[in-house]
LUMBADO-873895 format. One record per residue: residue in three letters; x, y, z of N, C-alpha, C in turn. Coordinates in nm, 2 decimals. Atoms other than C-alpha are relative to their C-alpha. Layout:
BEGIN
> ALA:X:Y:Z:X:Y:Z:X:Y:Z
...
END
This chain:
BEGIN
> MET:0.01:0.11:-0.10:1.35:0.22:2.06:0.09:-0.05:0.07
> ILE:-0.11:0.03:-0.06:1.55:0.10:2.35:0.07:-0.13:-0.05
> GLY:-0.03:0.10:0.06:1.62:-0.22:2.18:0.12:0.05:-0.09
> ARG:-0.10:-0.03:0.10:1.83:-0.06:1.91:0.12:0.10:0.06
> ILE:-0.13:-0.09:-0.07:2.00:0.22:2.17:0.11:-0.10:0.06
> VAL:-0.09:0.08:-0.08:2.11:-0.07:2.37:0.11:-0.05:-0.06
> ARG:-0.11:0.07:0.09:2.29:-0.24:2.09:0.07:0.10:-0.01
> ARG:-0.12:-0.13:0.03:2.47:0.08:1.98:0.05:0.10:0.08
> LEU:-0.04:-0.07:-0.09:2.56:0.22:2.30:0.08:0.09:0.02
> ARG:-0.11:-0.13:0.02:2.75:0.57:2.31:0.01:0.07:0.09
> ARG:0.01:-0.12:-0.12:2.85:0.82:2.56:-0.09:0.08:-0.06
> GLY:0.11:-0.10:0.03:2.62:1.05:2.62:-0.14:-0.08:0.02
> ALA:0.10:0.08:0.00:2.34:0.77:2.68:-0.10:0.08:0.11
> THR:0.10:-0.05:-0.10:2.01:0.85:2.87:-0.01:-0.04:0.12
> PRO:0.00:0.07:-0.10:1.97:0.73:3.22:-0.10:-0.15:-0.01
> ALA:0.05:0.12:0.02:1.70:0.48:3.07:0.09:-0.11:-0.08
> GLU:-0.11:0.10:0.04:1.98:0.34:2.84:0.09:-0.06:0.06
> ARG:-0.14:0.03:-0.12:2.24:0.32:3.11:-0.07:-0.15:0.07
> ALA:0.04:0.11:-0.12:2.00:0.15:3.33:-0.03:-0.16:-0.10
> ALA:-0.01:0.09:0.08:1.90:-0.09:3.02:0.13:-0.11:-0.02
> ARG:-0.12:0.08:0.01:2.24:-0.19:2.96:0.05:-0.03:0.12
> ALA:-0.04:0.09:-0.10:2.31:-0.25:3.32:-0.07:-0.14:0.03
> ALA:0.04:0.11:0.01:2.05:-0.47:3.34:-0.01:-0.13:-0.08
> TYR:-0.02:0.10:0.09:2.13:-0.67:3.03:0.16:-0.05:0.04
> GLU:-0.10:0.08:-0.04:2.49:-0.73:3.18:-0.03:-0.11:0.12
> ARG:0.04:0.07:-0.10:2.33:-0.86:3.48:-0.02:-0.12:-0.06
> ASP:0.08:0.15:0.09:2.11:-1.11:3.29:0.12:-0.08:-0.04
> PHE:-0.10:0.12:0.07:2.39:-1.22:3.05:0.09:-0.10:0.12
> ALA:-0.04:0.08:-0.10:2.58:-1.30:3.35:-0.03:-0.13:0.04
> ARG:0.11:0.12:-0.08:2.33:-1.54:3.47:-0.04:-0.09:-0.09
> VAL:0.00:0.09:0.07:2.22:-1.67:3.20:0.09:-0.10:-0.10
> ALA:-0.11:0.02:0.07:2.55:-1.73:3.00:0.07:-0.11:0.03
> PRO:-0.07:0.15:-0.04:2.72:-2.01:3.22:-0.12:-0.09:-0.05
> GLN:0.11:0.08:0.01:2.34:-2.19:3.22:-0.01:-0.03:-0.12
> ALA:-0.01:0.03:0.14:2.33:-2.17:2.86:0.09:-0.10:-0.04
> ALA:-0.10:0.05:0.03:2.67:-2.27:2.80:-0.01:-0.19:0.03
> ALA:-0.02:0.15:-0.06:2.66:-2.56:3.04:-0.13:-0.13:-0.06
> ARG:0.09:0.12:0.05:2.34:-2.71:2.82:0.06:0.00:-0.15
> GLY:-0.06:0.02:0.14:2.57:-2.70:2.51:-0.04:0.11:-0.11
> TRP:0.00:-0.13:0.13:2.47:-2.39:2.36:0.10:0.12:-0.02
> VAL:-0.19:-0.09:0.02:2.78:-2.12:2.23:-0.12:0.11:0.01
> VAL:0.06:-0.14:-0.01:2.63:-1.77:2.35:0.08:0.08:-0.03
> HIS:-0.10:-0.12:0.03:2.71:-1.46:2.19:-0.08:0.12:0.06
> ARG:0.10:-0.15:-0.06:2.60:-1.10:2.30:-0.04:0.04:-0.11
> TYR:0.04:-0.08:0.07:2.35:-0.94:2.15:-0.11:0.07:0.08
> PRO:0.10:-0.03:-0.10:2.19:-0.70:2.35:-0.15:0.07:-0.09
> VAL:0.14:-0.06:0.04:1.79:-0.60:2.26:-0.09:0.01:0.14
> PHE:0.12:-0.02:-0.06:1.51:-0.48:2.45:-0.11:0.05:-0.03
> ASP:0.18:-0.06:0.07:1.12:-0.45:2.30:-0.07:-0.01:0.13
> GLY:0.07:0.00:-0.11:0.99:-0.43:2.61:-0.12:0.13:0.00
> GLY:0.07:-0.11:0.00:0.69:-0.20:2.67:-0.15:-0.01:-0.08
> ALA:0.10:0.05:0.10:0.41:-0.14:2.44:0.02:-0.04:-0.13
> HIS:-0.02:0.07:0.14:0.36:-0.34:2.11:-0.01:0.13:-0.10
> PRO:-0.01:-0.09:0.07:0.51:-0.10:1.83:-0.13:-0.02:-0.11
> GLU:0.09:-0.01:0.08:0.26:-0.01:1.58:0.02:0.13:-0.10
> GLY:-0.11:-0.08:0.13:0.40:0.14:1.23:-0.12:0.09:-0.08
> TYR:0.08:-0.07:0.11:0.22:0.31:0.96:-0.08:-0.14:-0.09
> ILE:0.03:0.07:0.08:0.18:-0.04:0.76:-0.13:-0.08:0.07
> ASP:0.12:0.03:-0.07:-0.02:-0.16:1.04:-0.14:0.08:0.00
> PHE:0.13:-0.11:-0.01:-0.26:0.13:1.04:-0.04:-0.02:-0.14
> GLU:0.03:-0.01:0.15:-0.29:0.11:0.66:-0.12:-0.15:0.00
> CYS:0.09:0.12:0.01:-0.38:-0.27:0.69:-0.13:-0.05:0.07
> ARG:0.11:-0.03:-0.08:-0.63:-0.22:0.96:-0.13:0.10:-0.08
> PHE:0.10:-0.08:0.06:-0.80:0.06:0.78:-0.08:-0.07:-0.15
> ALA:0.06:0.09:0.14:-0.81:-0.15:0.45:-0.10:-0.11:0.02
> ALA:0.11:0.10:-0.07:-0.97:-0.48:0.62:-0.14:0.06:0.08
> TRP:0.12:-0.10:-0.10:-1.22:-0.25:0.85:-0.10:0.02:-0.14
> GLN:0.08:-0.03:0.12:-1.32:-0.11:0.50:-0.07:-0.11:-0.06
> LEU:0.02:0.09:0.09:-1.35:-0.41:0.31:-0.10:-0.13:0.11
> ARG:0.09:0.03:-0.04:-1.57:-0.57:0.61:-0.12:0.05:0.02
> ARG:0.11:-0.09:0.00:-1.79:-0.30:0.65:-0.08:-0.02:-0.16
> ALA:0.09:0.03:0.17:-1.88:-0.31:0.23:-0.02:-0.16:-0.01
> GLY:0.08:0.13:0.02:-1.93:-0.69:0.23:0.03:-0.05:-0.10
> VAL:-0.08:0.00:0.13:-1.72:-0.74:-0.08:0.00:-0.16:-0.05
> ARG:-0.04:0.15:0.04:-1.70:-1.08:-0.27:0.12:0.02:-0.08
> THR:-0.08:0.02:0.05:-1.47:-1.00:-0.56:0.08:0.12:0.00
> LEU:-0.08:-0.10:-0.06:-1.16:-0.81:-0.49:0.13:0.02:-0.13
> LEU:-0.14:0.00:0.04:-0.85:-0.65:-0.68:0.08:0.06:0.07
> ASP:-0.11:-0.06:-0.06:-0.56:-0.58:-0.54:0.11:0.06:-0.12
> ILE:-0.14:-0.04:0.07:-0.28:-0.37:-0.68:0.12:0.08:0.05
> GLY:-0.07:-0.06:-0.05:0.03:-0.35:-0.54:0.02:-0.02:0.12
> SER:0.01:-0.03:-0.15:-0.04:-0.37:-0.17:0.11:-0.11:0.03
> TYR:-0.06:0.12:-0.06:0.18:-0.57:0.09:-0.01:-0.13:-0.05
> ARG:0.02:0.14:0.01:0.24:-0.92:-0.01:-0.04:-0.07:0.10
> PRO:0.08:0.12:-0.12:0.15:-1.08:0.34:-0.14:0.02:0.00
> PHE:0.11:-0.02:0.00:-0.15:-0.86:0.32:-0.10:-0.05:-0.08
> VAL:0.09:0.08:0.10:-0.28:-1.00:0.01:-0.03:-0.15:0.03
> LEU:0.02:0.15:-0.04:-0.19:-1.36:0.12:-0.11:0.02:0.10
> GLY:0.06:0.00:-0.10:-0.40:-1.26:0.42:-0.14:0.01:-0.04
> LEU:0.17:0.02:0.05:-0.72:-1.16:0.23:-0.02:-0.09:-0.11
> SER:0.05:0.09:0.06:-0.72:-1.44:-0.02:-0.03:-0.07:0.10
> ALA:0.07:0.09:-0.08:-0.79:-1.64:0.31:-0.15:0.02:0.00
> ALA:0.17:-0.05:-0.05:-1.15:-1.46:0.33:-0.04:0.06:-0.19
> TYR:0.11:-0.09:0.14:-1.22:-1.30:-0.06:0.09:-0.13:-0.13
> GLN:-0.07:0.01:0.16:-1.13:-1.44:-0.43:0.04:0.15:-0.03
> VAL:-0.08:-0.12:0.01:-0.83:-1.19:-0.48:0.08:-0.01:-0.13
> THR:-0.08:-0.01:0.11:-0.73:-1.11:-0.84:0.14:0.11:0.05
> ALA:-0.09:-0.08:-0.08:-0.38:-0.94:-0.74:0.09:0.03:-0.15
> LEU:-0.08:-0.05:0.11:-0.21:-0.71:-1.02:0.14:0.06:0.05
> ASP:-0.13:-0.07:-0.01:0.17:-0.64:-1.02:0.06:0.03:-0.08
> VAL:-0.05:-0.05:0.13:0.40:-0.48:-1.25:0.15:-0.12:-0.01
> ARG:-0.14:0.11:0.00:0.70:-0.76:-1.14:-0.10:-0.12:0.01
> PRO:0.03:0.14:-0.01:0.60:-1.14:-1.18:0.04:-0.07:0.15
> ARG:0.04:0.06:-0.11:0.52:-1.31:-0.84:-0.03:-0.14:0.01
> GLY:0.01:0.17:-0.01:0.52:-1.67:-0.71:-0.19:0.00:0.02
> GLU:0.15:0.06:-0.02:0.17:-1.86:-0.70:0.00:0.03:0.18
> GLY:0.08:-0.01:-0.13:-0.06:-1.77:-0.38:-0.07:-0.12:0.01
> MET:0.11:0.09:-0.06:-0.34:-1.99:-0.24:-0.07:-0.02:-0.12
> GLY:0.10:0.02:0.13:-0.60:-2.13:-0.51:-0.11:0.10:0.02
> THR:0.09:-0.11:0.02:-0.81:-1.81:-0.42:0.05:0.13:-0.08
> GLU:-0.09:-0.11:0.05:-0.55:-1.59:-0.58:0.03:-0.03:-0.14
> THR:-0.05:0.04:0.15:-0.56:-1.51:-0.95:0.14:0.11:-0.02
> ILE:-0.11:-0.10:-0.01:-0.20:-1.32:-1.02:0.02:0.04:-0.14
> LEU:0.01:-0.07:0.14:-0.24:-1.09:-1.33:0.18:0.09:0.00
> VAL:-0.11:-0.09:-0.03:0.12:-0.90:-1.42:-0.03:0.09:-0.11
> GLY:0.05:-0.08:0.11:0.07:-0.58:-1.59:0.02:0.13:0.07
> ASP:-0.02:-0.09:-0.02:0.08:-0.21:-1.57:-0.13:0.06:0.10
> ALA:0.11:-0.09:-0.04:-0.17:-0.01:-1.32:-0.06:0.07:-0.08
> ALA:0.05:-0.08:0.11:-0.23:0.21:-1.61:-0.09:-0.04:-0.11
> ARG:0.05:0.07:0.14:-0.37:-0.04:-1.84:-0.03:-0.12:0.08
> ILE:0.03:0.15:-0.08:-0.55:-0.30:-1.60:-0.07:-0.11:-0.10
> PRO:0.07:0.12:0.08:-0.61:-0.64:-1.78:-0.12:-0.05:0.05
> ALA:0.14:0.05:-0.06:-0.99:-0.66:-1.66:-0.08:0.08:-0.11
> PRO:0.09:-0.07:0.03:-1.31:-0.56:-1.78:-0.08:0.14:0.06
> ASP:0.08:-0.11:-0.08:-1.53:-0.25:-1.70:-0.07:-0.08:0.11
> ALA:0.04:0.04:-0.10:-1.69:-0.28:-1.36:0.00:-0.15:0.04
> ALA:0.00:0.10:0.00:-1.57:-0.62:-1.29:0.05:-0.02:0.15
> PHE:-0.04:-0.04:-0.16:-1.47:-0.58:-0.91:-0.12:0.08:0.10
> ASP:0.07:-0.05:-0.06:-1.68:-0.52:-0.62:0.10:0.12:0.07
> ALA:-0.08:-0.08:-0.03:-1.35:-0.36:-0.48:0.10:0.00:-0.05
> VAL:-0.13:0.02:0.06:-1.03:-0.26:-0.56:0.08:0.06:0.13
> VAL:-0.07:-0.04:-0.10:-0.73:-0.21:-0.27:0.14:0.01:-0.07
> SER:-0.16:-0.02:0.05:-0.40:-0.06:-0.34:0.06:0.10:0.13
> LEU:-0.08:-0.05:-0.14:-0.18:0.02:-0.02:0.16:0.05:-0.03
> SER:-0.11:-0.08:0.04:0.13:0.25:-0.07:0.04:-0.06:-0.12
> SER:-0.07:0.00:0.10:0.17:0.19:-0.41:0.00:0.14:-0.10
> ILE:0.03:-0.05:0.09:0.02:0.44:-0.64:0.10:0.14:-0.01
> GLU:-0.07:-0.05:-0.01:0.28:0.67:-0.54:0.13:-0.01:-0.09
> HIS:-0.13:0.07:0.07:0.54:0.46:-0.72:-0.05:0.01:-0.16
> PHE:0.03:0.03:0.14:0.32:0.44:-1.06:0.05:0.09:-0.06
> GLY:-0.04:-0.11:0.11:0.49:0.56:-1.37:0.17:0.04:0.03
> LEU:-0.16:-0.09:-0.03:0.85:0.65:-1.20:0.10:-0.07:-0.05
> GLY:-0.08:0.08:0.00:1.04:0.34:-1.29:0.06:-0.08:0.05
> ARG:-0.05:0.11:-0.11:1.12:0.20:-0.95:-0.01:-0.12:-0.01
> TYR:0.01:0.10:-0.05:0.99:-0.13:-1.00:-0.01:-0.04:-0.18
> GLY:-0.01:0.05:0.14:1.04:-0.16:-1.40:-0.11:0.03:-0.05
> ASP:0.09:-0.07:0.05:0.74:0.01:-1.48:0.02:0.09:-0.10
> PRO:-0.05:-0.10:0.08:0.74:0.24:-1.80:0.00:0.17:0.08
> LEU:0.01:-0.11:-0.07:0.82:0.56:-1.72:-0.11:0.14:-0.05
> ASN:0.13:-0.07:0.06:0.49:0.80:-1.73:-0.01:0.10:0.15
> LEU:0.03:-0.10:-0.12:0.46:1.12:-1.49:-0.10:0.01:0.05
> ASP:0.13:0.05:-0.02:0.10:1.08:-1.52:-0.06:-0.16:0.01
> GLY:0.02:0.17:-0.03:0.12:0.68:-1.41:-0.12:0.00:0.09
> ASP:0.05:0.01:-0.11:-0.06:0.75:-1.11:-0.16:0.05:-0.04
> ALA:0.15:-0.06:0.03:-0.37:0.98:-1.25:-0.06:-0.13:-0.14
> ALA:0.08:0.13:0.10:-0.42:0.69:-1.53:-0.01:-0.11:0.07
> ALA:0.03:0.09:-0.06:-0.39:0.45:-1.27:-0.13:0.01:0.05
> SER:0.11:-0.02:-0.06:-0.66:0.59:-1.07:-0.12:-0.02:-0.09
> ALA:0.13:-0.04:0.08:-0.90:0.64:-1.37:-0.03:-0.19:-0.05
> GLU:0.05:0.12:0.02:-0.84:0.27:-1.44:-0.07:-0.07:0.13
> MET:0.05:0.02:-0.12:-0.91:0.18:-1.07:-0.16:0.01:-0.01
> ALA:0.18:-0.02:-0.01:-1.26:0.34:-1.11:-0.05:-0.02:-0.10
> ARG:0.08:0.00:0.10:-1.30:0.23:-1.45:-0.06:-0.17:0.04
> VAL:0.03:0.14:-0.04:-1.28:-0.19:-1.31:-0.10:0.02:0.11
> LEU:0.09:-0.01:-0.10:-1.52:-0.09:-1.02:-0.13:-0.01:-0.04
> ARG:0.14:0.01:0.03:-1.88:-0.20:-1.03:-0.07:0.13:0.06
> PRO:0.07:-0.14:-0.07:-2.13:0.12:-0.95:-0.04:-0.06:0.14
> GLY:0.06:0.02:-0.15:-2.17:0.10:-0.58:0.15:-0.07:0.09
> GLY:-0.14:0.05:-0.07:-1.80:-0.06:-0.54:0.09:0.09:0.07
> VAL:-0.10:-0.09:-0.08:-1.51:0.07:-0.30:0.09:0.00:-0.04
> LEU:-0.16:-0.02:-0.01:-1.16:0.20:-0.36:0.03:0.02:0.11
> ILE:-0.08:0.00:-0.14:-0.93:0.14:-0.05:0.17:0.04:-0.06
> VAL:-0.15:-0.04:0.06:-0.57:0.34:-0.13:0.05:0.06:0.11
> THR:-0.07:-0.06:-0.11:-0.32:0.44:0.12:0.13:0.07:-0.12
> THR:-0.10:-0.02:0.08:-0.05:0.67:0.00:0.09:0.11:0.10
> THR:-0.05:-0.12:-0.03:0.17:0.96:0.08:-0.03:0.11:0.02
> LEU:0.02:-0.10:-0.03:0.11:1.27:0.23:0.07:0.12:0.10
> THR:-0.05:-0.12:-0.06:0.25:1.60:0.33:-0.10:0.12:0.00
> ALA:0.06:-0.09:-0.01:0.10:1.93:0.46:0.10:0.13:-0.06
> GLY:-0.07:-0.10:0.08:0.38:2.11:0.26:-0.05:0.01:-0.13
> PRO:0.04:-0.01:0.12:0.40:2.17:-0.10:0.02:-0.15:-0.06
> PRO:0.00:0.11:0.11:0.36:1.85:-0.33:0.15:-0.05:-0.06
> ALA:-0.12:0.07:0.02:0.70:1.66:-0.38:0.02:-0.09:-0.10
> LEU:-0.03:0.13:0.08:0.86:1.42:-0.63:0.13:-0.02:0.02
> ALA:-0.11:0.02:-0.02:1.13:1.23:-0.50:0.03:-0.13:-0.07
> PHE:-0.05:0.10:0.15:1.25:1.07:-0.83:0.14:-0.12:0.04
> ASN:0.10:0.07:0.07:1.23:0.79:-0.86:-0.05:-0.09:0.09
> ALA:0.04:0.08:-0.14:1.14:0.65:-0.52:-0.15:0.02:-0.01
> HIS:0.21:-0.03:0.00:0.76:0.81:-0.49:-0.02:0.13:-0.01
> ARG:0.06:-0.10:-0.03:0.56:1.10:-0.50:0.00:0.01:0.14
> ILE:0.03:-0.06:-0.15:0.48:1.31:-0.18:-0.13:0.06:0.01
> TYR:0.10:-0.08:0.03:0.10:1.42:-0.22:-0.04:0.13:0.09
> GLY:0.06:-0.09:-0.10:-0.04:1.72:-0.06:-0.18:-0.06:-0.04
> LEU:0.16:0.06:0.06:-0.41:1.66:0.00:-0.09:0.01:-0.11
> GLU:0.06:-0.01:0.11:-0.55:1.83:-0.27:0.03:-0.09:-0.12
> GLN:-0.05:0.10:0.08:-0.35:1.64:-0.49:-0.03:-0.10:0.01
> ALA:0.04:0.18:-0.02:-0.43:1.30:-0.32:-0.17:0.01:-0.03
> ARG:0.17:0.00:0.03:-0.82:1.39:-0.36:-0.01:0.00:-0.15
> ALA:0.03:-0.01:0.11:-0.79:1.51:-0.69:-0.01:-0.15:-0.10
> LEU:-0.03:0.16:0.10:-0.66:1.15:-0.86:-0.15:-0.05:0.03
> PHE:0.11:0.09:0.00:-1.00:1.02:-0.72:-0.12:0.11:0.01
> ALA:0.08:-0.11:0.00:-1.23:1.33:-0.78:-0.15:-0.08:-0.07
> GLY:0.14:0.03:0.07:-1.50:1.14:-0.98:-0.06:-0.13:0.12
> LEU:0.08:0.15:-0.09:-1.57:0.86:-0.67:-0.02:0.12:0.11
> GLU:0.07:-0.06:-0.15:-1.77:0.97:-0.33:0.10:-0.04:0.11
> ARG:-0.07:0.02:-0.10:-1.55:0.97:-0.04:-0.08:-0.07:0.11
> VAL:0.07:0.07:-0.10:-1.67:0.72:0.25:0.06:0.05:0.13
> ASP:-0.03:-0.05:-0.13:-1.39:0.76:0.49:0.14:0.07:-0.04
> GLU:-0.14:-0.07:0.04:-1.07:0.95:0.52:0.10:0.00:0.15
> ARG:-0.03:-0.02:-0.08:-0.78:0.92:0.77:0.15:0.04:-0.05
> PHE:-0.15:-0.03:0.02:-0.40:1.04:0.84:0.07:-0.05:0.09
> PHE:-0.07:0.07:-0.08:-0.15:0.87:1.01:0.15:0.06:-0.02
> SER:-0.12:-0.08:-0.01:0.15:1.05:1.15:0.12:-0.09:0.03
> HIS:-0.08:0.07:-0.10:0.47:0.89:1.21:0.10:0.07:0.13
> ASP:-0.04:-0.04:-0.10:0.61:1.14:1.46:-0.08:-0.07:0.14
> ALA:0.09:0.04:-0.11:0.26:1.07:1.66:0.02:-0.15:-0.01
> GLY:-0.01:0.12:0.02:0.31:0.71:1.59:-0.17:-0.03:0.04
> GLY:0.15:0.05:-0.01:-0.08:0.69:1.51:-0.08:0.09:-0.07
> GLU:0.11:-0.08:0.06:-0.40:0.87:1.36:0.04:0.14:0.07
> VAL:0.01:-0.15:-0.03:-0.39:1.25:1.38:-0.11:0.09:-0.09
> GLY:0.09:-0.10:0.13:-0.60:1.53:1.21:0.11:0.08:-0.07
> LEU:-0.07:-0.04:0.09:-0.47:1.71:0.93:0.12:0.11:0.02
> ASP:-0.10:-0.12:-0.09:-0.28:2.00:1.13:0.08:-0.08:0.06
> ARG:-0.12:0.05:-0.07:-0.06:1.75:1.28:0.07:-0.09:-0.12
> VAL:-0.05:0.08:0.10:0.07:1.60:0.93:0.16:0.08:-0.04
> THR:-0.13:-0.08:-0.01:0.43:1.69:0.85:0.01:0.07:-0.12
> SER:-0.06:-0.11:0.11:0.55:1.97:0.64:0.13:0.00:-0.02
> ALA:-0.13:-0.02:0.07:0.90:1.89:0.60:0.03:-0.06:-0.08
> PRO:-0.02:0.02:0.14:1.08:1.86:0.33:0.05:-0.12:-0.01
> MET:-0.04:0.16:0.06:1.13:1.50:0.16:-0.09:-0.08:0.14
> GLY:0.02:0.13:-0.13:0.94:1.38:0.51:-0.18:-0.02:-0.07
> TRP:0.13:0.06:0.04:0.58:1.20:0.46:-0.07:-0.03:0.11
> ASP:0.07:0.08:-0.11:0.31:1.10:0.68:-0.12:-0.10:-0.11
> VAL:0.08:0.11:0.12:0.03:0.83:0.51:-0.16:0.09:0.03
> TYR:0.13:-0.06:0.01:-0.30:0.92:0.38:-0.08:-0.13:-0.04
> CYS:0.11:0.07:-0.01:-0.59:0.67:0.38:-0.12:0.03:-0.01
> ALA:0.14:-0.03:0.06:-0.91:0.70:0.18:-0.07:-0.14:-0.05
> CYS:0.07:0.12:0.02:-1.19:0.46:0.13:-0.11:0.08:-0.10
> LEU:0.10:-0.08:0.13:-1.40:0.59:-0.22:-0.11:-0.11:-0.05
> ARG:0.12:0.10:0.07:-1.72:0.45:-0.36:-0.06:0.07:-0.13
> LYS:0.01:-0.03:0.15:-1.80:0.48:-0.75:-0.18:0.03:0.03
> PRO:0.07:-0.01:0.01:-2.12:0.61:-0.78:-0.09:-0.09:-0.04
> ALA:0.07:0.07:0.05:-2.42:0.38:-0.85:-0.09:0.04:-0.12
END
């Protein structure tokens, strides 16, 4: 983005970058004296974030999950390790049980917080209408967040997610994806091939499946998912437990 480039302008800048810097210098010369006259200390901090509003993979994941929940019409919901702001938003509309391997602060009165391992979810069978887990399963069992080391932690967690879903309930999950060989970037995360990602949830019915590309900045077909070594795009899936 130009905002970052303008701040670190170096030799060999593009015409657009040079134009942005020149515009900044003109605006600074105009604004700085006026602000100083009002008692403000003025610092140089050149950024430019105009143009289309940026959207990243987190926006895509959260929108996908929110849409699937709305379509499913759920009441009871278990979240496992999703983005905290997203979970807080969910708790405004749902009674949410939130499971995390690390202790976390209390949310609103509509949220029950559990501390535990996703490979052993402390909940009875068929307890929830929906389970949501955004950008989490690729980390399970690698010790990154203080959880026990277990290379099969992702498979154990997926089995637990299915166990606590009621028949007809939905699982909404997002994770890493590559079109190349599946990889383990230890101890940060796994990078799944589509076959490996689907195999984690083989006992559930696929309702919807989407792919996000960092390079494209949006949804793509499987043919445009990255195959770069250590690179990853995003797999989003909504799955239903057979009734």
